[in-house]
Every structure is written in C-alpha cells, then in structure tokens.
C-alpha positions as CSV (number, residue, x, y, z in Angstrom):
1,X,-12.5,17.6,5.4
2,X,-9.2,15.1,6.2
3,X,-6.0,14.5,3.9
4,X,-4.1,11.5,4.2
5,X,-1.1,9.7,1.7
6,X,-0.8,6.3,1.0
7,X,2.2,5.0,-1.1
8,X,2.1,0.9,-2.3
9,X,4.7,0.6,-5.1
10,X,5.6,-2.5,-7.1
11,X,7.8,-3.6,-10.1
12,X,6.3,-5.1,-13.0
13,X,6.2,-9.2,-13.3
14,X,7.7,-10.2,-17.1
15,X,8.2,-13.4,-16.5
16,X,5.0,-14.5,-14.4
17,X,2.1,-15.7,-17.5
18,X,-0.4,-16.6,-15.7
19,X,-0.7,-13.5,-13.4
20,X,-3.0,-10.7,-13.7
21,X,-2.5,-7.2,-13.6
22,X,-5.3,-5.8,-11.2
23,X,-5.0,-1.8,-11.1
24,X,-8.5,0.1,-9.3
25,X,-9.4,-3.1,-8.8
26,X,-10.2,-3.7,-12.8
27,X,-8.0,-6.6,-14.2
28,X,-6.1,-6.0,-17.3
29,X,-6.1,-9.1,-19.5
30,X,-2.5,-9.4,-21.8
31,X,-0.5,-6.9,-19.6
32,X,2.3,-6.9,-17.4
33,X,1.2,-8.0,-13.4
34,X,3.1,-6.5,-11.0
35,X,6.0,-8.7,-8.5
36,X,4.1,-9.1,-5.2
37,X,3.0,-11.2,-2.9
38,X,-0.5,-10.4,-2.8
39,X,-2.6,-8.9,-6.1
40,X,-0.5,-6.0,-6.1
41,X,-3.4,-3.6,-7.1
42,X,-0.5,-0.8,-6.2
43,X,-3.6,1.7,-6.7
44,X,-6.4,-0.1,-3.6
45,X,-3.3,-0.9,-1.7
46,X,-2.1,3.1,-1.3
47,X,-6.0,4.2,-0.8
48,X,-6.4,1.3,1.9
49,X,-2.9,3.0,3.4
50,X,-4.1,6.6,3.8
51,X,-7.0,5.6,5.3
52,X,-5.2,4.0,8.1
53,X,-2.7,6.2,8.6
54,X,-6.0,8.9,8.7
55,X,-7.0,6.7,11.2
56,X,-4.2,5.8,12.8
57,X,-3.7,9.4,14.0
58,X,-7.1,10.0,15.4
59,X,-6.4,7.0,17.9
60,X,-3.1,8.4,18.9
61,X,-1.6,10.7,20.9
62,X,1.7,11.6,22.2
63,X,1.3,9.5,25.8
64,X,1.0,6.5,23.7
65,X,3.6,6.8,21.0
66,X,6.7,5.1,21.1
67,X,10.0,7.1,21.9
68,X,13.0,6.4,20.4
69,X,16.1,6.3,22.8
70,X,19.9,5.8,21.4
71,X,21.9,3.7,23.2
72,X,26.0,3.3,23.2
C-alpha cells in the first residue's frame, strides 16, 4: 500500500459574488468561494498533489536529486 500527503489551501473570497464554492468537484450555491486563480477546489487539488508526489517519489532517485550548496 502506498501512502502520500497532499495539501492545498485558499482563503475565502467574501467579495466575489459571481464565483461559486467548489469542493471535491461539487458546486455549492450561495456560499463564499475560495480566493484563487483556479476554481480553488482544495479537496481535488490536495488529492492531485498527493498522487503526483507519490509518482515523483517513484521516478526520483538520489542520482537525479538536486543538491543544494551554500555559496558565500
């Protein structure tokens, strides 16, 4: 079994009266939407984030990881 964590967060937009709140692909009428450039669906975005992180771990090895070096 593979386990991964995804995270997404947005503030509520109390000023936009035309945009709708979308959570998990479900549109909630008459609710304050999320402030975002996209639909602001934090549930689907977090799930997508978790899936993509899990796939990244599968295709990433030490050989390909970027190493940070402190430059003075």
